[in-house]
C-alpha positions in Angstrom: 0.0 0.0 0.0 1.2 3.5 -0.8 2.8 5.3 2.2 1.3 8.6 3.1 2.7 11.9 4.1 2.1 14.2 7.1 2.9 17.3 5.0 0.5 20.2 5.4 -2.6 20.1 3.2 -4.8 23.0 2.2 -8.5 22.8 1.3 -7.7 22.4 -2.4 -5.9 19.1 -1.7 -8.6 17.7 0.5 -11.8 15.8 -0.2 -14.5 14.2 2.0 -15.2 10.7 0.9 -17.0 7.6 2.2 -14.5 5.4 3.9 -16.3 3.2 6.4 -19.1 1.0 5.1 -22.4 0.6 7.0 -21.7 -3.0 8.2 -18.2 -2.0 9.5 -19.8 0.9 11.4 -22.5 -1.3 12.8 -19.8 -3.8 13.9 -17.8 -1.1 15.6 -20.7 0.1 17.8 -22.2 -3.4 18.4 -18.7 -4.6 19.6 -18.3 -1.6 21.8 -21.7 -2.2 23.5 -21.1 -5.9 23.8 -17.6 -5.6 25.3 -18.6 -2.9 27.8 -21.7 -4.9 28.8 -19.8 -8.2 29.2 -17.1 -6.6 31.2 -19.5 -4.7 33.5 -21.7 -7.7 34.1 -18.6 -9.9 34.8 -17.5 -7.5 37.5 -20.7 -6.0 38.9 -23.5 -8.1 37.6 -25.6 -10.8 39.4 -24.0 -14.0 40.6 -25.8 -15.9 37.8 -24.0 -14.4 34.8 -26.3 -15.5 32.0 -26.3 -12.1 30.3 -22.5 -12.0 30.7 -22.3 -15.2 28.7 -24.7 -14.0 26.0 -22.7 -10.7 25.5 -19.6 -12.9 25.3 -21.2 -15.0 22.6 -22.1 -11.7 20.8 -18.4 -10.6 20.9 -17.3 -14.0 19.4 -20.0 -13.7 16.7 -18.9 -10.1 15.9 -15.2 -11.2 15.7 -16.2 -13.9 13.3 -17.9 -11.4 11.1 -14.9 -9.1 11.3 -12.6 -11.9 10.2 -14.7 -12.5 7.1 -15.1 -8.7 6.4 -11.4 -8.2 6.8 -10.8 -10.7 4.0 -13.6 -10.0 1.6 -15.2 -6.7 2.7 -14.7 -3.3 1.1 -11.3 -1.8 0.6 -10.8 0.0 3.9 -12.3 -2.8 5.9 -9.8 -5.4 4.6 -6.9 -6.3 6.8 -4.5 -5.8 3.8 -5.4 -2.1 3.8 -3.9 -1.5 7.3 -1.4 -4.3 7.7 1.7 -2.0 7.6 5.3 -3.0 8.1 7.6 -1.9 10.9 9.2 0.9 8.8 5.8 2.5 8.0 4.7 2.2 11.7 7.9 3.8 13.0 7.7 6.6 10.3 4.2 7.4 11.4 5.1 7.4 15.1 7.9 9.9 14.6 5.4 12.3 12.9 2.2 11.6 14.8 2.8 14.3 17.5 2.8 17.1 15.0 -0.1 19.4 15.9 -2.1 18.9 12.6 -4.4 16.4 11.1 -2.9 13.6 9.1 -5.9 13.2 6.8 -5.1 9.5 6.5 -7.6 7.3 4.5 -8.7 4.4 6.7 -6.6 3.3 9.6 -3.2 4.9 9.9 -0.2 2.5 10.7 -0.5 2.9 14.5 -4.3 2.6 14.4 -4.0 -0.5 12.2 -1.6 -2.2 14.5 -3.9 -1.4 17.4 -6.9 -3.0 15.6 -5.0 -6.3 15.3 -3.9 -6.2 19.0 -7.5 -5.4 20.2 -9.1 -8.0 18.0 -6.6 -10.6 19.2 -7.1 -9.7 22.8 -10.9 -9.9 22.5 -10.6 -13.3 20.8 -8.5 -14.6 23.7 -10.7 -13.0 26.3 -14.0 -14.3 24.9 -12.6 -17.6 23.7 -11.2 -18.4 27.2 -14.6 -17.8 28.7 -15.9 -20.8 26.8 -13.8 -23.1 29.0 -14.2 -21.6 32.5 -15.6 -23.5 35.4 -15.6 -21.5 38.7 -16.9 -24.6 40.6 -20.2 -23.0 41.4 -22.1 -25.4 39.0 -23.9 -22.4 37.5 -21.5 -20.1 35.5 -19.8 -22.9 33.5 -18.5 -22.3 30.0 -20.1 -24.5 27.3 -16.8 -26.2 26.4 -15.6 -26.7 30.0 -16.9 -30.3 30.0 -14.5 -31.2 27.2 -11.3 -30.3 29.1 -9.8 -31.2 32.5 -10.3 -29.3 35.8 -6.7 -27.9 35.6 -7.6 -26.4 32.2 -10.8 -24.9 33.4 -9.1 -23.3 36.4 -6.4 -21.9 34.2 -9.0 -20.6 31.7 -10.8 -18.9 34.5 -7.6 -17.2 35.7 -6.6 -16.2 32.2 -10.2 -14.9 31.5 -10.0 -12.6 34.5 -6.5 -11.4 33.7 -7.5 -10.7 30.0 -10.5 -8.7 31.2 -8.1 -6.2 32.7 -6.0 -6.2 29.6 -9.1 -5.4 27.5 -10.0 -2.7 29.9 -6.6 -1.1 29.4 -6.8 -1.3 25.6 -10.3 0.3 25.7 -8.9 3.1 27.9 -6.0 3.5 25.5 -8.4 3.7 22.6 -10.4 6.4 24.2 -7.2 8.3 25.1 -6.1 8.1 21.4 -9.4 9.5 20.2 -9.1 12.4 22.7 -5.4 12.9 21.6 -6.4 13.2 17.9 -9.3 15.4 18.7 -7.6 17.9 21.1 -4.0 17.8 19.8 -4.2 17.0 16.1 -7.7 18.6 15.5 -8.9 15.4 13.9 -12.3 13.9 14.6 -12.3 10.1 14.6 -15.7 9.5 16.0 -18.0 11.3 13.4 -16.6 9.3 10.5 -17.4 6.1 12.3 -21.0 7.4 12.5 -21.5 8.9 9.0 -18.9 6.8 7.2 -17.4 9.9 5.6 -13.9 11.2 6.3 -11.7 14.1 5.0 -8.6 12.8 3.3 -5.9 14.1 1.0 -6.8 13.9 -2.7 -3.4 12.6 -3.7 -3.4 9.6 -1.4 
């Protein structure tokens, strides 16, 4: 994929185009709601965590959709459009603190890397929940019966630890949105609602 520049851009070099397709936007907000609900119910919900499980299943279903959409979806939804190499990532990092918008089409190199990390963490988090058995005979994962007790205990411990990792990644994501909004003057939320984003014409 062609590397982009962080050089200044005037209004004659900019255009507002549709970047994010409706299904990707729906996925984004549905995943956000499901992750927050599952995490909150897991920590503050009732002892019988039926809803926690259902939101966990929703996360796994949404991740399955994202995998398919990342392979066969529209251009900017495909993993290939934001799978940047180390050089491109480092080059973007060195310029990302300039106080101006980058007008990057789709995910920039750092954002693209974060997407892969977040999706991987969510897959590990939700996937491990399928094998947990807290010995209360109620909140047992649907696949716990197929593995031994040591595995179910390890899965429960890992599931709890990954919950905090996911929380940290979500906090980092919110901080990045605030950074782009306040420091770089770049709104990342509205494009994920409307699908339209201002980018450079020559990219």
